[in-house]
C-alpha positions as CSV (number, residue, x, y, z in Angstrom):
1,M,-68.0,-39.9,49.7
2,S,-64.9,-41.6,48.7
3,S,-65.5,-41.2,45.1
4,R,-66.0,-37.5,45.5
5,I,-62.7,-37.2,47.3
6,S,-61.0,-39.2,44.7
7,M,-62.3,-36.9,42.0
8,I,-61.0,-33.8,43.9
9,L,-57.6,-35.4,44.4
10,A,-57.5,-36.3,40.7
11,G,-58.3,-32.6,39.8
12,L,-55.6,-31.3,42.1
13,L,-53.1,-33.7,40.7
14,L,-54.0,-32.6,37.1
15,V,-53.6,-28.9,38.0
16,G,-50.3,-29.6,39.7
17,A,-49.1,-31.5,36.6
18,L,-50.1,-28.6,34.4
19,I,-48.3,-26.1,36.6
20,A,-45.2,-28.3,36.8
21,G,-45.1,-28.7,33.0
22,Y,-45.5,-25.0,32.4
23,W,-42.7,-24.2,34.9
24,G,-40.4,-26.8,33.3
25,L,-41.1,-25.2,29.8
26,V,-40.2,-21.8,31.1
27,L,-37.0,-23.0,32.7
28,S,-36.0,-24.8,29.5
29,R,-36.1,-21.7,27.4
30,P,-32.6,-20.0,26.7
31,E,-32.1,-16.7,28.5
32,P,-32.1,-13.7,26.1
33,A,-28.7,-12.1,25.3
34,P,-27.8,-9.1,27.3
35,A,-28.5,-5.8,25.7
36,V,-25.7,-4.7,23.4
37,Q,-24.0,-1.5,24.4
38,P,-23.6,0.5,21.2
39,L,-20.7,2.7,22.4
40,A,-18.7,-0.1,23.9
41,S,-18.9,-2.3,20.8
42,T,-18.4,0.3,18.0
43,I,-15.3,1.9,19.4
44,A,-12.2,0.3,17.9
45,V,-9.2,0.0,20.1
46,T,-6.3,1.5,18.3
47,P,-2.7,1.0,19.5
48,A,-0.8,4.1,20.5
49,E,1.2,5.5,17.7
50,D,5.0,5.0,17.9
51,P,6.4,8.5,18.4
52,T,9.7,7.4,16.9
53,R,8.2,6.9,13.4
54,Q,8.0,9.7,11.0
55,S,5.6,10.5,8.1
56,V,7.0,10.2,4.6
57,V,5.2,11.0,1.3
58,V,5.1,8.0,-1.0
59,L,3.6,7.5,-4.4
60,A,0.6,5.2,-4.4
61,H,1.0,4.3,-8.0
62,D,3.2,5.0,-11.1
63,V,3.0,8.6,-12.3
64,P,4.0,9.9,-15.7
65,P,6.2,13.0,-16.2
66,F,4.9,16.5,-16.7
67,V,1.6,15.8,-14.9
68,A,0.7,17.6,-11.7
69,L,0.4,15.3,-8.7
70,T,-3.0,14.9,-6.9
71,A,-4.0,13.6,-3.5
72,A,-5.0,10.3,-5.1
73,D,-1.4,9.8,-6.3
74,L,0.0,10.1,-2.8
75,T,0.0,8.4,0.5
76,L,1.7,8.8,3.9
77,E,3.8,6.0,5.4
78,K,5.2,5.9,8.9
79,L,8.9,5.0,8.8
80,R,11.2,4.5,11.8
81,T,14.0,6.3,9.8
82,A,12.8,8.9,7.3
83,P,15.1,9.2,4.2
84,A,17.1,12.4,4.2
85,G,15.2,15.3,2.5
86,S,12.0,13.4,2.2
87,L,8.7,15.2,2.1
88,T,6.5,14.8,5.3
89,T,3.1,16.2,4.3
90,L,0.8,15.7,1.3
91,E,0.6,19.5,0.9
92,Q,4.3,19.6,0.0
93,A,3.7,17.4,-3.1
94,I,0.1,18.1,-4.3
95,G,0.1,20.2,-7.4
96,R,3.8,19.8,-8.2
97,V,5.0,18.4,-11.5
98,P,7.7,15.8,-11.8
99,W,10.0,16.0,-14.8
100,R,10.4,12.2,-15.2
101,S,8.3,9.1,-14.6
102,L,8.2,7.9,-11.0
103,E,7.4,4.4,-9.9
104,A,4.9,3.4,-7.1
105,G,6.5,3.2,-3.7
106,T,9.0,6.0,-4.4
107,W,9.4,8.4,-1.5
108,L,9.4,12.0,-2.6
109,T,12.1,14.6,-2.1
110,E,12.8,18.0,-3.6
111,Q,15.0,16.3,-6.1
112,S,12.0,14.3,-7.4
113,F,10.9,17.4,-9.1
114,D,14.2,18.5,-10.5
115,A,14.8,18.5,-14.2
116,G,17.1,15.9,-15.8
117,G,17.2,12.1,-16.1
118,S,18.9,9.6,-14.0
119,L,22.3,10.1,-15.7
120,A,22.2,13.8,-15.2
121,R,21.5,13.3,-11.5
122,M,24.6,11.0,-11.1
123,I,27.3,13.5,-12.0
124,R,28.5,16.3,-9.8
125,P,29.0,20.0,-10.8
126,G,32.1,20.3,-12.9
127,E,31.8,16.7,-14.3
128,R,30.6,15.4,-17.6
129,A,29.3,11.9,-18.5
130,L,31.1,10.4,-21.5
131,A,30.5,7.1,-23.1
132,V,33.5,5.0,-24.1
133,A,33.4,1.8,-26.3
134,V,34.9,-1.3,-24.7
135,D,35.2,-5.0,-25.4
136,E,36.0,-8.0,-23.3
137,V,39.7,-7.0,-23.0
138,S,39.5,-3.3,-22.6
139,G,36.5,-3.6,-20.3
140,A,38.3,-5.7,-17.7
141,G,36.9,-9.0,-18.8
142,G,33.3,-7.9,-18.5
143,Q,33.7,-7.5,-14.7
144,L,33.0,-3.8,-14.5
145,N,30.3,-2.6,-12.2
146,P,28.7,0.9,-11.8
147,G,30.5,2.6,-8.9
148,D,33.9,1.2,-9.7
149,Y,36.9,3.5,-10.2
150,V,39.1,3.0,-13.2
151,D,42.3,4.4,-14.7
152,V,42.1,5.1,-18.4
153,M,45.2,3.8,-20.1
154,L,46.3,4.6,-23.6
155,Y,48.6,2.7,-25.9
156,L,50.0,4.3,-29.0
157,R,51.4,2.0,-31.7
158,Q,54.5,2.8,-33.8
159,E,53.2,4.2,-37.0
160,N,54.1,6.8,-39.6
161,G,52.9,9.7,-37.6
162,N,54.1,8.1,-34.3
163,P,57.8,7.0,-34.5
164,Q,57.9,5.6,-31.0
165,P,55.3,3.4,-29.3
166,S,54.1,4.5,-25.8
167,A,51.7,3.6,-23.0
168,Q,50.5,6.1,-20.4
169,T,47.7,6.8,-18.0
170,V,45.5,9.4,-19.6
171,I,43.2,10.1,-16.6
172,P,43.3,8.3,-13.3
173,A,40.4,7.5,-10.8
174,L,37.4,8.0,-13.0
175,R,34.0,7.0,-11.5
176,L,32.1,4.4,-13.5
177,L,28.5,5.7,-13.9
178,G,27.1,2.8,-15.9
179,V,27.8,-0.4,-17.8
180,G,25.7,-0.9,-20.9
181,D,22.1,0.0,-19.9
182,Q,22.7,-0.5,-16.2
183,L,23.3,2.7,-14.2
184,G,24.5,3.1,-10.7
185,L,23.2,5.3,-7.9
186,T,22.1,8.9,-8.3
187,N,23.4,11.7,-6.1
188,D,20.4,11.2,-3.7
189,G,21.2,7.5,-3.3
190,K,18.4,6.1,-5.5
191,P,19.1,3.5,-8.1
192,G,19.4,4.9,-11.6
193,S,18.1,1.7,-13.2
194,P,15.2,-0.6,-12.1
195,V,16.2,-2.8,-9.2
196,A,16.0,-6.6,-9.9
197,T,13.2,-8.1,-7.8
198,S,13.8,-11.8,-8.7
199,A,16.7,-14.1,-9.2
200,Q,15.8,-14.3,-12.9
201,D,15.9,-10.5,-13.3
202,L,19.2,-10.4,-11.4
203,A,20.7,-13.0,-13.8
204,K,19.6,-11.0,-16.8
205,Q,21.2,-7.9,-15.5
206,Q,24.5,-9.7,-14.8
207,Q,24.5,-11.2,-18.3
208,S,23.7,-7.8,-19.9
209,R,26.5,-6.1,-17.9
210,A,29.0,-8.8,-18.9
211,A,28.1,-8.4,-22.6
212,A,28.1,-4.5,-22.5
213,R,30.1,-2.7,-25.2
214,T,29.9,0.8,-23.8
215,V,30.6,2.3,-20.3
216,L,29.8,5.7,-18.9
217,L,32.5,7.6,-17.2
218,A,32.3,10.8,-15.0
219,V,35.1,13.0,-16.4
220,P,36.3,16.3,-14.9
221,E,35.3,19.1,-17.3
222,Q,38.9,20.3,-17.7
223,L,40.0,16.8,-18.9
224,M,37.2,16.1,-21.4
225,T,39.2,17.1,-24.5
226,R,42.1,15.0,-23.4
227,L,39.9,11.8,-23.1
228,V,38.2,12.5,-26.4
229,L,41.5,12.9,-28.1
230,A,42.8,9.7,-26.5
231,I,39.8,7.8,-27.7
232,Q,40.6,8.8,-31.3
233,A,44.4,8.4,-31.0
234,G,45.0,4.9,-29.9
235,V,43.8,1.8,-27.9
236,L,42.2,2.3,-24.5
237,R,42.3,0.0,-21.5
238,L,40.4,0.5,-18.3
239,A,42.3,-0.5,-15.2
240,V,40.1,-1.1,-12.2
241,R,41.3,0.4,-8.9
242,S,41.0,-1.3,-5.5
243,A,37.8,-0.9,-3.4
244,D,40.1,-0.4,-0.4
245,E,41.0,3.1,-1.7
246,Q,38.3,4.7,0.3
247,R,39.0,8.3,-0.7
248,L,38.6,8.0,-4.5
249,S,35.3,9.7,-4.4
250,L,37.2,12.9,-3.4
251,Y,39.9,12.5,-6.0
252,W,38.4,15.1,-8.3
253,A,35.7,16.5,-6.0
254,G,37.5,17.0,-2.7
255,E,38.3,20.4,-1.2
256,N,42.0,19.6,-0.5
257,D,43.7,17.5,-3.1
258,S,41.5,17.7,-6.1
259,L,43.2,20.8,-7.6
260,V,46.6,19.2,-7.1
261,N,45.4,16.0,-8.8
262,L,44.1,18.0,-11.7
263,D,47.4,19.8,-12.1
264,N,49.3,16.5,-12.0
265,A,47.0,15.0,-14.6
266,K,47.6,17.9,-16.9
267,R,51.3,17.7,-16.4
268,D,51.9,13.9,-16.4
269,L,50.7,13.2,-20.0
270,Y,53.9,13.0,-22.0
271,Q,54.5,13.0,-25.8
272,F,51.3,15.0,-26.3
273,N,52.3,15.5,-30.0
274,Q,52.0,11.8,-30.4
275,L,48.6,11.7,-28.8
276,A,47.4,14.5,-31.2
277,F,49.2,12.8,-34.1
278,T,50.8,16.1,-35.0
279,S,54.5,16.7,-35.7
280,A,56.6,19.3,-34.0
281,P,56.1,22.8,-35.2
282,I,58.3,23.7,-38.2
283,N,59.7,27.2,-38.5
284,T,59.3,28.6,-42.0
285,F,62.0,30.9,-43.2
286,S,63.2,32.2,-46.5
287,P,65.9,30.3,-48.3
288,P,69.4,31.4,-47.2
289,A,71.6,33.5,-49.4
290,A,74.4,31.9,-51.3
291,N,77.1,33.5,-49.1
292,S,75.3,32.8,-45.8
293,T,76.5,30.3,-43.2
294,P,74.4,27.2,-42.9
295,R,72.3,27.1,-39.7
296,R,72.6,24.1,-37.4
297,S,69.5,22.1,-36.6
298,G,68.2,22.2,-33.1
299,I,67.2,19.4,-30.7
300,E,63.5,18.9,-30.0
301,V,62.8,18.8,-26.3
302,I,59.4,17.6,-25.0
303,R,58.2,18.7,-21.6
304,G,54.6,17.7,-20.8
305,N,52.5,19.1,-23.7
306,Q,55.2,21.7,-24.7
307,V,57.6,21.1,-27.6
308,T,60.6,23.4,-27.9
309,Q,63.8,23.6,-30.0
310,Q,67.1,23.9,-28.4
311,T,70.5,24.4,-30.0
312,P,73.3,22.3,-28.6
């Protein structure tokens, strides 16, 4: 009897051990990951757009001239302060043809599609750009920079056609457009020459500017012939004016004083016959008769660019 009971107890213990082992195996397994919610995981959380930023059309890469722009050439950037006159939608630029090459990153305006190069976009209506040869002395020791204002001085030596040496200001307050191959800013505020992006490029530009042998001046149209005549007549010097003279940009283009300054410039040049290397006009007349009274010679009087003869 005892052996049978022992066998039954042993069977129960075996069954209990199997149940406990199975239950321990179930409990040791990792719980399955919760079901992924498709909508919650795929929706990207985007920050709210800044209402103060404005869209500006910018070139995605360099574009050549005379080729119509496509959507692949353009991109929109959000700027806190949009440049004045900049295009704000791609439709304003697609299909339009630039007249000059434009670099990547350039923001587009209506002026981006105007004809003319950088130099033509630096002068105002009624001005002309004129190149003048300089050296280390006449070019202010190589310290000229685009955007400076200079007075053009003329020195006339004493020569056969010029009995008296003279020095005078030919034209005051001319804007310096460029020095050598480096240009200043265009009328829309963009640099006319590539901007230096490294210290090495900046050093090269400074070296090139110091060694320049030509400068570009913005000359009022009415005074162009005077400056060309002065270039051929004598030795020029460029006198740099102070940066504290804040109204020099309106000297020739202002609404109030520009006409007065122009009239003064026309009147102030003295001894114009020396500048032109021409002598005073000589009156031709027939030889006097034998019994005629000799005529007394007159005195030459010079007023501005007028030469007259007066009898004392």
